[in-house]
C-alpha atoms as one frame of an Amber mdcrd trajectory, in Angstrom:
protein
  70.996 -14.209  65.646  67.721 -14.917  63.321  67.237 -17.931  61.545  68.162
 -18.409  58.159  65.104 -18.101  55.755  64.732 -21.855  55.064  63.938 -22.488
  59.153  62.682 -19.581  59.029  60.461 -20.984  56.271  59.934 -24.839  57.590
  59.248 -23.089  60.851  56.377 -20.497  60.168  54.918 -24.313  57.609  55.598
 -26.235  60.602  53.777 -24.312  63.607  50.966 -22.529  61.445  49.769 -26.037
  60.684  50.049 -27.037  64.394  48.092 -23.979  65.443  46.022 -25.346  62.305
  45.543 -28.597  63.409  44.634 -27.540  66.788  41.722 -24.829  65.776  40.533
 -28.274  63.384  40.727 -30.840  66.419  40.219 -29.098  69.571  38.908 -26.100
  68.479  36.021 -28.687  67.220  35.935 -30.134  70.165  35.784 -26.429  72.665
  32.125 -26.511  70.467  30.606 -28.742  73.235  32.192 -27.167  76.156  30.399
 -23.686  77.794  31.024 -20.767  75.464  32.471 -18.701  78.291  35.535 -21.364
  78.745  35.753 -22.414  75.253  35.982 -18.961  73.861  39.120 -18.430  76.368
  41.595 -21.593  75.649  42.282 -21.308  72.079  44.498 -17.585  72.107  46.438
 -18.827  74.908  47.220 -22.099  72.881  47.680 -19.649  69.587  49.868 -17.310
  71.909  51.999 -19.910  72.926  52.866 -21.543  69.248  53.846 -17.432  67.967
  56.070 -17.141  70.941  57.993 -20.240  69.657  57.906 -19.106  66.705  59.347
 -16.652  67.493  61.948 -18.397  69.802  62.592 -20.470  67.275  63.173 -18.016
  64.046  64.096 -14.591  66.121  61.756 -13.021  63.918  58.471 -11.377  65.045
  57.591 -10.973  61.382  57.217 -15.119  61.308  54.296 -15.024  64.125  51.709
 -12.840  61.707  52.833 -16.104  58.759  52.334 -18.610  60.967  49.015 -17.229
  61.713  48.333 -17.008  57.595  48.997 -20.267  57.798  46.901 -21.278  60.366
  44.048 -18.893  58.788  44.532 -20.441  55.469  44.170 -23.263  56.661  40.444
 -22.527  58.127  40.183 -21.076  54.869  39.030 -24.824  53.634  36.355 -24.198
  55.007  34.389 -21.895  52.668  34.789 -24.531  50.414  32.528 -26.997  52.964
  28.381 -27.047  52.026  25.984 -26.256  54.403  28.747 -23.775  56.151  28.054
 -20.407  57.112  31.092 -18.594  55.298  30.005 -16.313  59.130  31.414 -19.394
  60.460  34.490 -19.285  58.533  35.638 -16.151  58.020  35.543 -15.051  61.470
  37.539 -17.007  63.217  40.038 -15.825  60.432  39.928 -13.097  61.542  40.210
 -13.656  65.060  43.289 -15.667  64.385  44.879 -12.374  62.365  44.154 -10.093
  64.942  45.947 -11.924  67.943  48.559 -12.581  65.664  48.753  -8.874  64.763
  48.393  -7.802  68.763  51.045 -10.322  70.268  53.398  -9.158  67.373  52.950
  -5.808  68.631  52.883  -5.861  72.771  55.455  -8.817  72.462  58.501  -5.827
  72.469  57.471  -4.214  74.939  57.277  -6.985  77.553  60.205  -9.289  76.423
  63.086  -9.999  78.765  60.969  -6.904  81.296  60.331  -7.767  84.889  57.389
 -10.777  85.563  55.159  -7.756  86.526  55.307  -6.591  83.257  54.916  -9.326
  81.246  51.932 -10.369  83.053  50.510  -6.468  81.880  51.587  -7.443  79.041
  49.223 -11.077  78.678  45.811  -8.952  80.225  46.578  -5.999  76.861  46.704
  -9.016  74.139  43.500 -10.478  75.399  41.295  -8.094  75.938  43.147  -5.665
  72.763  42.468  -8.475  70.277  38.684  -9.269  71.407  37.770  -5.516  71.923
  39.356  -5.462  67.709  37.643  -8.384  66.728  34.019  -6.606  68.662  34.920
  -3.205  66.206  35.091  -5.388  63.287  32.257  -7.471  63.486  29.781  -3.791
  64.851  31.205  -2.590  61.167  30.184  -5.806  59.379  27.080  -5.618  61.421
  26.160  -2.252  59.697  27.434  -2.463  56.400  25.336  -6.213  56.106  23.128
  -5.881  58.886  23.365  -9.332  60.577  23.458  -9.745  63.763  26.079 -11.245
  65.405  25.651 -13.285  69.098  28.620 -11.352  70.584  26.572  -7.764  69.877
  23.418  -9.083  71.108  23.341  -6.922  74.076  25.794  -4.454  76.380  26.262
  -7.709  78.805  27.702 -10.251  76.069  29.479  -7.375  74.843  31.523  -6.808
  77.991  31.167 -10.708  79.052  32.987 -11.795  75.078  35.732  -8.646  75.990
  36.298  -8.584  79.574  35.472 -11.619  81.432  36.375 -13.905  77.996  39.443
 -11.908  78.851  40.823 -12.308  81.964  39.831 -15.740  81.747  42.419 -15.902
  78.608  44.433 -14.121  80.900  44.501 -16.530  83.762  45.440 -19.562  81.721
  48.269 -17.128  79.918  50.105 -16.263  83.521  49.695 -20.201  84.379  51.515
 -20.843  81.394  54.339 -18.313  82.080  54.400 -19.341  85.176  54.946 -23.069
  84.062  57.541 -21.869  81.754  59.209 -20.077  84.383  59.588 -22.846  86.387
  60.764 -25.236  83.794  63.063 -22.893  81.334  65.948 -24.097  82.970  64.583
 -27.866  82.971  63.569 -28.178  80.042  64.982 -26.643  76.581  62.085 -26.961
  73.497  64.325 -26.575  70.271  62.771 -28.014  67.302  64.291 -27.540  63.498
  61.468 -28.878  61.333  63.168 -30.459  58.038  60.862 -29.363  54.205  59.243
 -33.061  54.483  58.223 -33.376  58.436  56.985 -29.336  57.175  54.776 -30.158
  54.282  53.215 -33.555  56.023  52.127 -31.637  58.583  50.284 -29.133  56.778
  48.565 -31.716  54.476  47.721 -33.696  58.066  46.515 -30.669  58.673  44.686
 -30.268  55.569  42.998 -33.012  55.930  41.424 -32.720  59.316  40.377 -29.907
  58.211  38.480 -31.105  55.820  37.446 -34.245  57.797  36.121 -32.087  60.515
């Protein structure tokens, strides 16, 4: 049964703010790691947040709204002096593509066998990356801006396949942990409006500061 509208709204703001906070903090810290590793960590975390949102609200659409909150928080960086707009635009596009892929794949694998769920994890990891490459290829054709991911065939393959497989491995690990602990640990939160609003404001502040 779906949650009522207030619960959905507060949950979307709460989980979207959590995503935004992690983008501002963990995302910032990951820049100091090798690209192959740093670029493969945020999506498994984001996917976990989206699935948690779905379980909380019983609404697939809520996952899209959570991504919109996270992307809107990221858009604050457009107002930062000295930061290229593309450095903000690309993460925002990534966030939305990730949510759309998870939205599309979730009903195909939900309540299916563990093997089918693992296949679904591979699909989402590779699909959003392929869509992102298509997006920046179109931008490159329209603007002439050269994206690092398009530097060569090997970089494209590395971005989609290698990083996608790393993401898949992380997601499988998270899914395995969830399977092992689902009867021992029950997570449920019904955010109050004050908590959700506070988390959103905190996310905005962190995005500005970091």
